[in-house]
Structure formats: C-alpha cells, structure tokens
N, C-alpha and C positions, 0 to 999 in steps of 0.2 A: 504494500500500500504506500501511497505517496500523497502529500498534501495537495489540495486543489490548486493553490497558487503556483506551486512548484511544477505540477503537471502541465499547467497552461504554458509556462515558460519553456520547459524541456520539450514539449510537443510542438513548439513554435506557433501556437495559436495566438500568443501574445509575446511581444518582444522582450519585455522586462518583467521581473517578478513583482516589483513595486506597482507597476501599472496593473498587473493581474490582481493584486490585492485591492487596489482602488476600485477596479471594475466589479469585483465580488462584493465589496462593501456597499456599493450603490445599487446593487441588484441587477447589473448587466450580465451576470453569469449565474446560471441556475444549474443545480445538480439534481437530476431526477425530478425536475419540475419544481424544486423547492429552493428558496433563497437560503444560502448557507454562509458560514464563515470561511475565510481563507485557509484555516487550519483543518478543515474537514478532509478526511481521508477519501481518496478515490480508489475504486476497485474495478476490476475488469467487468465489462458489461454495463457499467453506469452510463447514463446519458447526460451530456453536458450541453447546455444551450448558451451560446455566447452572442450577445447583442453588440454589434459594431455600429458605427455611425450610419452606414448605408446598407447593411445586411444583417440577417440573423442566421447563425450557423448552428445546427444541431449535430452533434457527433456522438458516436458510441465508442467507449474506451476499449481498446484491444489489449493494451498492456499497461499495468500500473507499477512495473518494476523500474526503479530509478536507474539501475545499472544499464538495462536494455535501452532506456530512453536516451541516456547519455551516449550510447553507441548508435544512435539514430535508428532504432527499431521503429517499425510502424506503430504509432501510438494510438491512432484513432481511425474510425471509418465515418465518412460523412453520411449522415442519415437524411438531412434536409438542409437546403439553403434557400432563403427567400429574401427578396429585396425589400427594403424599407422605403415606402413612398414618402417623399418630402411633404410636410404639411403646407397647405397653401398659405401664403403670406397675406397680411391684411390688405395689401395693395391689390391683390388679385380678387378680393371679395368686394364687389361694388354693391351698394345699396340702391335699389330702384324704387 
C-alpha cells in the first residue's frame, strides 16, 4: 500500500506531491467516490477520480507497490475521461 498523494506523484498523474496534497484537500481527487485525506492508503483495484482544470480522469489502480512505481511499472488503467465544459461568462448571458 502507498499513500494517495505519493501514488499520484509516482504514477505521474500529478507533477509534484505538494500539488497532489493540495488537490486532495480541496476535493479535486476522490478515492472510490469519497473525499479522503492525502495520507489515505491506496490499494490495487481502487478507483481514483482526478479533476483537472479542463478534464476529469477516472483511473483504476493496477499496482500500489512503491518499488514497482519507482521502476515505472504500469500504475493505472484509464476507466473514463471526460471534458469539463467552461461555464458561460456573464458577458455571454444577455438579458432580453
């Protein structure tokens, strides 16, 4: 098992561990559909949903072994990827 923030960094879903911690704290990362803490352990078979600025990525954990991740083993399988539509600005909304 490995911490969620460390898994995100080693799997290269997020560039830096501190950014992963911040994303988890604000709720941009969910583990098995639940908001969790950065210290939460990840296990094989878990689903992680990562909300980026322009997309939401859902992945299934294939390996949670830190040693294998450091050797660039396949960490996850993409389950779903969907685009986030930009919200219309107030200028686009005209009152009639």
